[in-house]
C-alpha positions in Angstrom: 7.8 12.1 -12.1 8.3 15.6 -10.7 6.0 17.7 -8.6 4.9 21.1 -9.7 7.1 22.5 -7.0 10.5 21.1 -6.4 10.3 20.8 -2.6 7.1 20.1 -0.8 6.1 18.9 2.7 4.3 15.6 2.1 3.6 14.8 5.8 0.0 16.2 5.9 -1.1 14.6 2.6 0.4 11.3 3.7 -1.4 11.4 7.0 -4.7 12.2 5.2 -4.3 9.4 2.7 -3.4 7.0 5.5 -6.7 7.6 7.3 -8.4 6.5 4.0 -6.3 3.4 3.9 -7.5 2.4 7.5 -11.1 2.7 6.6 -10.6 1.0 3.3 -8.9 -2.0 5.0 -11.7 -2.2 7.6 -14.5 -2.5 5.1 -12.6 -4.9 2.8 -12.0 -7.3 5.8 -15.7 -7.2 6.7 -16.1 -9.6 3.8 -14.5 -12.3 5.9 -17.2 -11.7 8.5 -20.0 -11.7 5.9 -19.0 -15.0 4.3 -19.8 -17.3 7.2 -22.7 -15.1 8.2 -24.4 -15.2 4.8 -23.4 -18.8 4.4 -25.6 -19.7 7.5 -28.3 -17.2 6.6 -28.9 -18.3 3.1 -27.8 -22.0 3.6 -25.0 -21.7 1.0 -22.2 -24.1 -0.1 -18.6 -23.0 0.3 -18.6 -22.2 -3.5 -21.7 -20.1 -3.3 -20.5 -18.2 -0.2 -17.3 -17.3 -2.0 -19.4 -15.4 -4.5 -19.0 -12.6 -2.0 -15.4 -12.3 -2.9 -16.1 -13.0 -6.5 -18.4 -10.0 -6.9 -16.3 -7.7 -4.7 -12.9 -8.4 -6.3 -14.5 -9.0 -9.7 -15.4 -5.3 -9.6 -11.7 -4.6 -9.4 -11.1 -6.4 -12.7 -14.0 -4.7 -14.6 -13.3 -1.3 -13.2 -9.6 -1.3 -13.9 -10.1 -2.9 -17.3 -12.5 0.0 -18.2 -9.9 2.4 -16.9 -7.1 0.8 -18.9 -9.1 0.8 -22.1 -10.2 4.4 -21.6 -6.6 5.5 -20.9 -5.2 3.8 -24.0 -8.0 4.7 -26.5 -8.8 8.2 -25.3 -6.6 9.6 -22.5 -5.6 8.9 -18.9 -8.3 10.3 -16.7 -6.2 10.5 -13.6 -3.6 12.6 -15.4 -6.4 14.8 -16.6 -8.5 15.4 -13.5 -5.8 14.8 -10.9 -5.3 12.3 -8.1 -7.4 14.2 -5.5 -10.6 14.2 -7.6 -10.0 10.6 -8.5 -9.6 9.6 -4.8 -12.8 11.5 -3.8 -14.8 10.0 -6.6 -13.7 6.5 -5.5 -14.7 7.2 -1.9 -18.2 8.3 -3.0 -18.7 5.3 -5.1 -17.6 3.0 -2.1 -20.0 4.8 0.2 -22.8 4.2 -2.3 -22.0 0.5 -2.1 -22.3 0.6 1.7 -25.7 2.3 1.5 -27.0 -0.4 -0.9 -26.6 -2.9 1.9 -29.7 -1.4 3.5 -32.2 -2.5 0.8 -30.3 -5.8 0.4 -30.8 -6.5 4.0 -34.4 -5.3 4.1 -35.3 -7.6 1.3 -33.1 -10.4 2.6 -31.8 -11.0 -1.0 -28.4 -12.6 -1.5 -28.4 -11.3 -5.1 -28.7 -7.7 -3.8 -26.0 -8.2 -1.3 -23.7 -9.3 -4.1 -24.7 -6.2 -6.1 -23.9 -3.9 -3.2 -20.5 -5.6 -2.8 -19.9 -5.1 -6.6 -20.5 -1.4 -6.3 -18.4 -1.2 -3.2 -15.6 -3.0 -5.1 -15.8 -0.5 -8.0 -15.2 2.3 -5.5 -12.2 0.6 -4.0 -10.9 0.0 -7.6 -10.7 3.7 -8.2 -8.9 4.1 -4.9 -6.4 1.3 -5.8 -5.5 3.0 -9.0 -5.3 6.5 -7.5 -4.3 6.2 -3.8 -1.5 3.6 -4.2 0.1 5.4 -7.1 -0.3 8.7 -5.2 1.5 7.4 -2.2 4.3 6.1 -4.4 4.7 9.6 -5.8 4.9 11.4 -2.4 8.6 11.3 -2.4 11.7 9.7 -4.0 11.1 6.5 -6.1 13.7 4.6 -4.1 11.6 4.9 -0.9 8.2 4.2 -2.5 8.1 0.7 -1.0 8.7 2.1 2.5 5.9 4.7 2.2 3.4 2.2 0.7 4.2 -0.2 3.4 3.4 2.4 6.0 0.1 3.3 4.5 -0.6 -0.4 4.0 0.2 -0.9 7.7 -2.8 1.3 8.7 -4.8 -0.5 6.0 -3.9 -3.7 8.0 -4.8 -2.0 11.2 -8.3 -1.6 9.8 -8.4 -5.3 8.8 -7.3 -6.2 12.3 -10.1 -4.2 14.0 -12.8 -5.3 11.5 -13.1 -9.0 12.7 -13.5 -8.0 16.3 -15.6 -4.8 15.9 -17.4 -5.9 12.8 -18.0 -9.3 14.1 -19.5 -7.8 17.3 -21.8 -5.5 15.3 -23.2 -8.3 13.1 -23.0 -11.4 15.3 -24.0 -9.7 18.6 -25.1 -6.0 18.7 -27.5 -5.9 15.7 -28.3 -9.6 15.6 -31.8 -11.0 16.3 -32.8 -11.1 19.9 -33.3 -14.9 19.7 -29.8 -15.4 18.4 -30.9 -16.5 14.9 -29.3 -15.3 11.7 -31.1 -12.3 10.1 -30.1 -10.1 7.1 -31.1 -6.9 8.9 -28.0 -7.2 11.2 -26.0 -5.8 8.4 -28.1 -2.7 7.7 -26.9 -0.2 10.4 -23.2 -1.3 10.4 -22.8 -0.6 6.6 -24.7 2.7 6.9 -22.2 3.7 9.6 -19.3 2.6 7.3 -20.8 4.7 4.4 -21.1 7.8 6.7 -17.5 7.5 7.9 -16.3 7.2 4.3 -18.1 10.4 3.4 -16.4 12.1 6.3 -13.0 11.0 5.0 -13.9 12.3 1.6 -14.8 15.7 3.2 -11.4 15.7 5.0 -9.5 15.0 1.8 -11.5 17.7 0.0 -10.4 20.3 2.6 -6.8 19.3 2.7 -4.4 20.7 0.1 -2.8 17.8 -1.7 0.2 18.4 -4.0 -0.5 17.7 -7.7 1.8 15.7 -9.9 2.6 15.9 -13.6 4.9 13.8 -15.7 7.9 15.1 -17.5 6.3 13.9 -20.7 3.6 15.6 -22.7 0.0 14.8 -21.8 -2.4 13.2 -22.6 -1.0 9.7 -22.5 -2.4 7.3 -25.2 -1.6 3.9 -26.6 -0.4 0.7 -25.2 3.0 1.8 -24.0 2.8 0.2 -20.5 2.7 -3.2 -22.1 6.3 -2.8 -23.3 7.6 -3.4 -19.8 8.1 -7.0 -19.0 8.5 -6.5 -15.3 5.0 -4.9 -15.3 3.4 -7.9 -17.2 5.0 -10.4 -14.8 4.0 -8.2 -11.9 0.4 -8.3 -13.0 0.3 -12.1 -12.9 2.1 -12.1 -9.5 -0.4 -9.6 -8.0 -3.3 -11.9 -9.2 -1.8 -14.7 -7.2 -1.0 -12.6 -4.2 -4.4 -11.1 -3.7 -6.0 -14.4 -4.5 -3.9 -16.2 -1.9 -4.3 -13.6 0.8 -8.1 -13.3 0.3 -8.6 -17.1 0.1 -6.8 -17.8 3.3 -8.6 -15.0 5.1 -11.9 -16.1 3.8 -11.5 -19.7 5.0 -9.9 -19.1 8.5 -13.2 -19.2 10.4 -14.3 -22.3 8.6 -10.9 -23.8 9.0 -10.9 -23.2 12.8 -14.4 -24.7 13.1 -13.1 -28.1 11.9 -13.1 -30.8 14.7 -9.6 -31.9 13.7 -8.2 -28.3 13.9 -9.8 -26.4 16.8 -13.6 -26.8 16.7 -14.2 -23.1 17.5 -17.5 -21.3 16.8 -17.7 -18.0 15.0 -17.5 -15.8 18.1 -14.1 -17.2 19.0 -12.8 -17.7 15.5 -13.2 -14.0 14.6 -10.5 -13.1 17.2 -8.1 -15.4 15.6 -9.0 -14.0 12.2 -8.0 -10.6 13.7 -4.5 -12.1 14.5 -4.2 -13.1 10.8 -4.8 -9.5 9.7 -2.9 -8.1 12.7 0.2 -10.0 11.6 0.0 -8.1 8.3 -0.1 -4.9 10.2 3.0 -5.8 12.3 4.9 -6.8 9.1 3.9 -3.7 7.2 5.1 -1.3 10.0 8.4 -3.3 10.1 8.6 -3.1 6.3 8.2 0.7 6.3 11.2 0.8 8.6 13.3 -1.9 7.0 12.8 -0.6 3.4 13.7 3.0 4.4 17.3 3.5 3.3 17.4 6.9 5.0 17.8 5.1 8.4 21.1 3.7 9.6 21.2 -0.1 10.3 21.4 0.3 14.0 18.4 2.6 14.2 16.4 0.3 12.0 16.9 -2.6 14.4 15.9 -0.5 17.4 12.9 1.0 15.7 11.7 -2.4 14.4 12.0 -4.0 17.9 10.1 -1.2 19.6 7.5 -1.0 16.9 6.8 -4.8 16.8 6.3 -5.0 20.5 4.1 -1.9 20.6 1.9 -3.2 17.8 1.7 -6.6 19.4 0.4 -5.0 22.6 -2.2 -3.1 20.5 -3.4 -6.3 19.0 -3.5 -8.0 22.4 -5.7 -5.1 23.6 -8.1 -5.4 20.7 -8.7 -9.2 20.6 -10.7 -11.1 23.2 -7.9 -13.6 23.9 -5.7 -14.3 26.9 -2.0 -13.7 26.7 -1.4 -17.5 26.7 -3.6 -17.8 23.6 -1.8 -15.0 21.7 1.7 -15.6 23.0 2.7 -17.9 20.1 2.5 -14.9 17.9 5.7 -13.6 19.4 7.5 -16.5 17.6 6.2 -15.3 14.3 7.3 -11.7 15.1 10.8 -13.0 15.7 10.8 -15.0 12.5 9.4 -11.9 10.7 12.2 -9.8 12.1 14.8 -12.4 10.9 13.1 -12.5 7.5 13.6 -8.7 7.2 17.3 -9.0 8.1 17.7 -11.7 5.4 15.9 -9.4 2.9 18.6 -6.7 3.4 16.2 -3.8 2.7 15.8 -4.9 -1.0 12.1 -5.3 -2.1 12.7 -8.2 -4.4 14.9 -10.2 -2.0 12.5 -9.6 0.8 9.7 -10.8 -1.4 11.5 -14.0 -2.0 12.1 -14.7 1.7 8.5 -13.9 2.7 7.0 -16.0 -0.1 9.2 -18.9 0.9 8.0 -18.7 4.4 4.3 -18.8 3.4 4.8 -21.8 1.1 6.2 -23.6 4.1 3.4 -22.4 6.4 0.6 -23.5 4.0 2.0 -27.0 3.6 2.3 -27.2 7.4 -1.4 -26.2 7.7 -2.3 -28.9 5.2 -0.3 -31.7 6.8 -0.8 -31.0 10.5 -3.8 -30.8 12.8 -4.8 -29.0 16.0 -2.8 -26.0 17.2 0.1 -26.6 14.7 -2.3 -26.2 11.8 -3.9 -23.2 13.4 -0.6 -21.5 14.1 0.6 -22.2 10.5 -2.5 -20.5 8.9 -2.4 -17.5 11.2 1.3 -17.0 10.7 0.7 -16.4 6.9 -0.7 -12.9 7.6 2.6 -11.5 9.0 4.5 -12.7 5.9 1.8 -11.4 3.6 2.6 -7.9 5.0 5.0 -6.4 2.4 3.8 -8.4 -0.6 1.3 -6.0 -2.0 3.5 -2.9 -1.7 6.6 -4.6 -2.9 4.9 -6.3 -5.9 3.1 -3.1 -6.7 6.2 -0.8 -6.6 8.4 -3.4 -8.4 5.7 -3.6 -11.1 5.2 0.2 -11.8 8.7 1.5 -11.1 10.4 3.2 -14.1 7.1 3.5 -16.1 7.3 7.3 -16.3 4.3 8.7 -18.1 2.7 5.2 -18.1 2.6 5.0 -14.3 -1.2 5.4 -14.0 -1.8 3.1 -16.9 0.5 0.5 -15.5 -1.2 0.9 -12.1 -4.6 0.2 -13.6 -3.2 -3.1 -15.0 -1.7 -4.1 -11.6 -5.1 -3.3 -10.0 -6.9 -5.3 -12.6 -4.9 -8.3 -11.3 -6.8 -8.0 -8.0 -9.2 -10.2 -9.9 -7.3 -12.9 -8.2 -9.3 -12.1 -5.1 -12.4 -13.1 -7.0 -11.1 -16.2 -8.8 -8.9 -18.0 -6.3 -11.4 -18.1 -3.4 -14.1 -19.7 -5.5 -11.6 -22.3 -6.8 -10.7 -23.0 -3.2 -14.4 -23.1 -2.3 -15.0 -25.7 -5.0 -12.2 -27.8 -3.7 -13.4 -27.4 -0.2 -16.8 -28.7 -1.1 -15.3 -31.7 -2.8 -12.0 -32.7 -1.1 -12.3 -30.8 2.3 -11.4 -27.4 3.6 -7.9 -28.3 4.9 -6.8 -29.9 1.6 -8.1 -26.9 -0.3 -5.3 -24.8 1.0 -3.2 -26.3 -1.8 -4.7 -23.5 -4.0 -3.1 -20.5 -2.1 0.1 -22.6 -1.7 0.4 -22.5 -5.5 -0.2 -18.8 -5.5 2.8 -18.1 -3.1 5.0 -20.3 -5.3 4.3 -17.9 -8.2 5.1 -15.0 -6.0 8.4 -16.6 -5.1 9.3 -17.0 -8.8 8.5 -13.4 -9.5 10.9 -12.3 -6.6 13.6 -14.5 -8.0 13.0 -13.0 -11.5 13.4 -9.5 -10.1 16.7 -10.4 -8.4 18.2 -12.1 -11.4 16.9 -10.1 -14.3 16.6 -6.6 -12.8 19.6 -6.8 -10.5 17.4 -5.8 -7.5 20.0 -6.2 -4.7 19.2 -2.9 -3.0 16.1 -0.7 -2.7 17.1 1.4 -5.6 14.2 0.9 -8.0 14.0 -0.9 -11.3 16.1 0.0 -14.3 14.4 2.3 -16.7 14.8 -0.2 -19.5 12.9 -3.0 -17.9 11.3 -4.1 -21.1 
């Protein structure tokens, strides 16, 4: 890929898109607050409550499938209209989904809530296809993972704030005066979210974003992206990653409510949920530094140490927990730092290390009780950190004119966020919440295998991108 001008300053566009990633992460994580709230409100089973994630992430599959078919049978719409217009359209669609929460809450209809979540998910589908690919193009291909980790870090900052702020809005500020559950508690918060999204769209509309054009003739038609094996394997891996991450986040509050684990109520559990997503934020900031080969090794270590401590203090300031309650997280930060050193700045190698850690943590959560089980589940977030960006960039690297088409396939795999949680929900109803974590454990084993495939087949020993002939 080449820009229309050979040298451009990408800082302002990157900052602008990063603001979008923050809000995007915030609203996505609100699902983890909605699930236990709507479960109580409508007296749902675990399986029924996971329809929240099914509709939201199912929209990713339907939207990206439609995009892929359109791009193969007619032409690639992003290559035609440009990334900027595509991003703005996605924001407007997501804002519409937020506004639809008002009638859903007014009528107290679970079906309308699911419909609003579906529209919201369609908007974020467009953003997944456009914004992630756009960030990967804002500079050299070999540093794409680093840039995407940075923007994903701010996405994770949004997911860290959401359980605390969003939980306060729904469980406390806008809840019924008698403390009972009421659908109207969601109306004003989601109108606010929709308004903020529109402000972000206005900001992006006013900022000059560089346009990109492939070296190959446009329009792109046909099924060319399917020739790349690493893309096909990456699609399956992304399905498992999003499914595993969403399933774990969706069940944390219910997991911590178990008498054998901690016996917490929602007001306390939401702060620990913030730690799960806060861990992803720490890891993504560290990943942006670790995977940046422009930095010398000595500087990387210093920057990573300072950044990890600074972000930890931010999380401590956000959550309503004492230092003794959050101090265990310093151990996971140290383990995360060690994992990055073992990854040696190579996306595939780092993916292998992080997936291995999460497999161990999930089996620990299944086999232990009390604080050990809680710590194990919460530690998964910090090792999720680089997975999306590394899987994504490994999957689409070297696709050339098929980048947008390949991106839509990878985004289609976010269907995992719809399927895996309801599978875990079904098991939770039948064999118990704790034992149901076997489902995400299997997902991380698949991710581990994909990382090993990239190391062995693609020779990914440094952050130098995939070979052009990866098919």
